[in-house]
N, C-alpha and C positions, 0 to 999 in steps of 0.2 A: 503147570509151568509157573515158575516163581514170578513174583511181582517185579523183581529186579530185571529178570530176563525179558519180560514183556516191555518194561520201560525202556530198556536198551534197544529193543526192536522198534518201538515207536520213535525214539529219538534218531536212530540210524536211518529209518525210512524218511523221516522229516528232513534230515540233513541231506540225504540223497536227492529228494525232491527240490530242496532249495538250491542245490548246485545245478540241477537241470533247468530251473526257472530263471537263473541269472542270465544265460545267453539269450533266452527267449525275450526277457525284458530289454536287453541291449538291442536286439533286432527290432523290437516294436518301437523303442524310443528313437531309433535312427531311421525310421520309415521315411521314404522320400517325399512325403507330403509336407515336410518341414521346409522352411525357407532355406535357400542355399547359403544365405548370409548368416544363419544362426550359428552361434557359438555355444559350446557345451557350458552351460551355467551350473551353478550349484543346485538349482532346482532339478535339473536333469539327473544329477548324481543322486539326489535324494529320491527322485522317482525310481531310479535304478535299484535302490535298496528295497523298494516296495516288493519287487518280484521275488527275491529270495525269501522274504518274510512271508509272502503269500504262499510260496511253494512249501515252506516249513509248516505253516498252518494247515494247508491242504493235505500234505503228506501225513501229518498227525491225524487228521480226521479220517483219511483213508485207512491208515494203520489201525486205528481204533475200531472203525467199521468192520474191517476184515477180521480182526481178532475177536470181535464180539459175535459176528454172524457166522463165521466159518471156523469156530473154535474146535469143532470135532473133526476137522479135516487136516491132513498133513499137506505140505507144500506140493507133493506129487499128485494129490487128489484135487487140488484147486484147478478149475478150468480157466483158460485165458479169458473167455467171454465174461464169466462172473467177476473175475478180478478187474477186468476193464470196466465193467458196470459200476463196481464199487469205487474205482478210481474216478470215474466221471461224476458220480454222486458226491464223493468227498471233495472234488475240486469245484463243484458248482454251488455248494452250500453258502460259502462266504459271498461270492458275487451275487447270488440270488438275494441275499439279505440287503446288499447295497442297492440292487435294482428296486427292491420293494421300498426301501427308505427313500430313494430318489423319486420314485413314482408318487409316494405319499406326500413328499415335500413340494413336488411340482404342482402348481395351481393350474397349469395348462392341461386341458383334457386331450391335447394332441401329443401325447407322450410318444417318444421315438422308440416304439416297440421293435422296429426292425433292427436297430443298433443293439438294443438290449438282448434280444434273442440271439443275434449273431455273436455277441460277446459271450453269452452263456454257452452257446454251441462250441465256440473255440475253446473255452475253458473246459468243457466236458471232453472234447477230443484230446486236448493236451493232458487232462487228468487220466484218461484211459491209456494214453501212450505211456505216461509215467508209471502207471500201475503195472502194465505189462513188462516194462523195463525192470521194475522193482522185482517182480516175480521171476523174471529170467535171471537176474542177479542173485536172488536168493536160492534158486535151483542149481546154480552152477556147482560143479563138483569141487569139493574141498581138497586141498593138497595135504598129503600126510607126511 
């Protein structure tokens, strides 16, 4: 497979994941725990941009992982479980780095591991979902 075709696949997957993560970010930022008197400020809009960027980076990592580890398989040979696992791994790498950095910078030994592990679990689940959706989209029959 040519480098141009691989790059197009990585960018296409990354863009697809960024589109999926945009409504996820909108839902998370509008969670009911906020005060009812809150107004949408610029910081919320800036926070909303984070989710598509995160989706783009995670989709890129997923695409690179799958193209490297499953390079001898066709789309029909890929199992949903393996693709979901690569999606979970690709989506957890960046948040795991942030958790490690946050833990190292906190001087408090009572780090909130419950929140960190729940956050990583949600990211893994959404990464697996995005990966399965990506495979389903790639497997769809082409029109002639």
